[in-house]
N, C-alpha and C positions, 0 to 999 in steps of 0.2 A: 688804862689799856687803850691802845690805838687800834681802831678798826680800819683796815685797809679797804678802799673802795675799788672794786674791779669793774671796769666799764662793760656794760652789756649793750651790744649793738641792737638796733631795731631789726626785726626780720624783714625780708624782702617785700612782703605784702604791705606792711605798714609804711615802709619807705616809699613805695610806689604811690600809695594813696596820699601820703603827706606831701610829696613833691608835686604830684598832680594838682592837689588843692592849692598849695602854696603858689604855684605858677599862675594861678588866677588872681593873685594879689589880695588886697584887703577886701575885695568884694566876694571872694570865695566861690563856692559852687553850691547849686541847689541839689537836693536829693536826686532829682531826675538827671541832672548833669553827672552826678556820681555814677549812676547806673549806666547811662549811655556811654560814659568814658571807660569804665572799668569792667563792665559785665561780660565783655568778650573773652576775658581770661580769668575772671573771678565770679563766683556765684553770688546771688543777691544776699544770701545768708552770710557768706564770708565777708562781703563788703560791710554789712550791718554790724557784724561782730567786731571787725577791725576798727571801724569808725567809732563804735561805742568805747572800745578800749583806749583809743587815742583821745577821745573826749574826757574820759575819767582820769587819764594820766596828765591832762592839761595841755596836750599839743594842739588840740582842736578846740575852737570856740563855735558855739551854735547861736545864730542870730535869727530871730523870727521877726520878719518885716512885712507888714500888710498881708498876713496869711501865708507868706512864703518863708520856708526854713532854709537858711544858708549855712554851709559849713566853711569855716574860715581858719586857716592855719595861723597860729599865734605869731607874734612878732619875732620870737626867738627862732622859730622854724624859718621864717622868711629871711631873717638876717643871716642865718647860717648858710642858706642857699646862695645868698649874694657872695659870700666868701668862697663857697664851693665853685660857683661859676667863674669867679676870678682865677682860682687855681687851675681850673680846666682850661681857661684861656691861656694861662702861662705855659702849661704843658703843650698845648696846641702850637704855640709860638716856638717852643723848643723843638718840637717835632719838625716844624717847617725849616728850622735852622739846620738840623742835622741832615734832612733830606737833600739840602743844597750842599752841605759840607762833605758828606760821605763820598760823593763822586770825586771831589777834589783830592780826598785822601788816597783813593785808589791810584792816583797818578803819581804819588810820592814813591820814588824808587827805594829809598833807604828805609828798611823795615823798622829800625829803631825809632826813627823820626815819625814814621807812620803810627807806631804804637803809642808814642808819647802824645801825639795829637789826638788819637782816639781816646786815650785815657783822660785828657783834658775835657773832652766832650762828655765822657761818662761821668766825671766828677761834677761837671756843671749840671747834668741831669739829676744826679743824686742830691745836689744842693737845692735844686728847684723843688724836688719831691719833699725833702726834709722841711724846707721852709713852708711848703703847703700843709704838711701834717701839723706843724706847730701852730699855724694860723687856724686850722680847723679845730684844734683842741680847745680853742678859746670859747666856742659857743656851739652847743649841741653836737658834739662829735659822735654821739650815738647814731645820728642820722647821716652825717656827712662823711665820716671816716670810711665806712664800708663802701659808699658810693665812690669815694676817691680811690680806694684800693682796687676797684674794678678798672678804673682808668689806668692806674699804675701797672696793673697786670697786662693790659693791652699794650702799654708803652714798653713793658718788659719783653713781651713777645715780639714786638716789632724791632726793638733796638737793643735793649740791655742784655738779652740772652746771647747776643753776639759778642759782647765785651765783658760779660760778668766775670769771666776767668781772669781778666786783666785787673778789674777794679775791686771786686768783692773779696776774693780770697786773701787779700793783703791783711785783713783783720782775722787773726786766729780765733779759735773757739774760746780760749781763755780771755782774749782781749774783748770779744763780743760780750761775754758774761760780765766782765769788769765794767764795760760800758753801760750795760743794762743795770748793773748794781748802782752805778753813779746816777743814772737817770732816776732810779727808784728813790735814791737818797735825796736828790735835790729837786725832783719834779713830782715824785709820787708814783704809786703803782698804776694809776689811771693812765699815765703817759706811757709807761713801760709796755702795757698790753698793746697799745696802738703801734709803737715803734717795733715791737717784736713781729707784728704781722707784716710790716713793711720789709724788715730784714729777711723774714722767711720767704717772701715772694722771690727775692733775688737769690738767696742761697739755694733754694730748690733748683733754680735754673743753673746755677753754678755747678752743683753736684751732678746734674744730668749730663753736663758736658765732659765730666771726668771719665 
């Protein structure tokens, strides 16, 4: 019997704590640092509870050095954030590109040519996002995928909602289900859950335009 693994993303509180601690590198943070950094939006009890759960799940290490206790994100967490930051950089560069490209497109008189060029940009963006998701799936996606989805949603609001009716609806519902079935077959249910979330972000926007 094969038991399928469905990815469970970390909740927002755990992600904020882990990222904040990981950003301090291998030296980590002291307990006082934790409180001063996060207590303006999380209670002391909440911080203690989340840190305890992250420690027992293996995402955090605790080091006692000369009477000082430091909380350190493990190497898996820190490595996954390197990949996330790289994908954020790629999306930022893509945004810079389209911000300079879109004014040029508005000057094109032929509407068919204009739509073709817009579709090329949209496909490039979707390829960038897809490559990002695949990269993030390799190491601790429970942390990085939901963070990435927030970036994708912002990108969607800024750009893809304007062209989603051109790019997204070309894949019918049957085709989408077939695509997800193939992903499940060749990559597993873990990847399907992440890809479905990406697709849903764009399809929601596409349906709103109809």
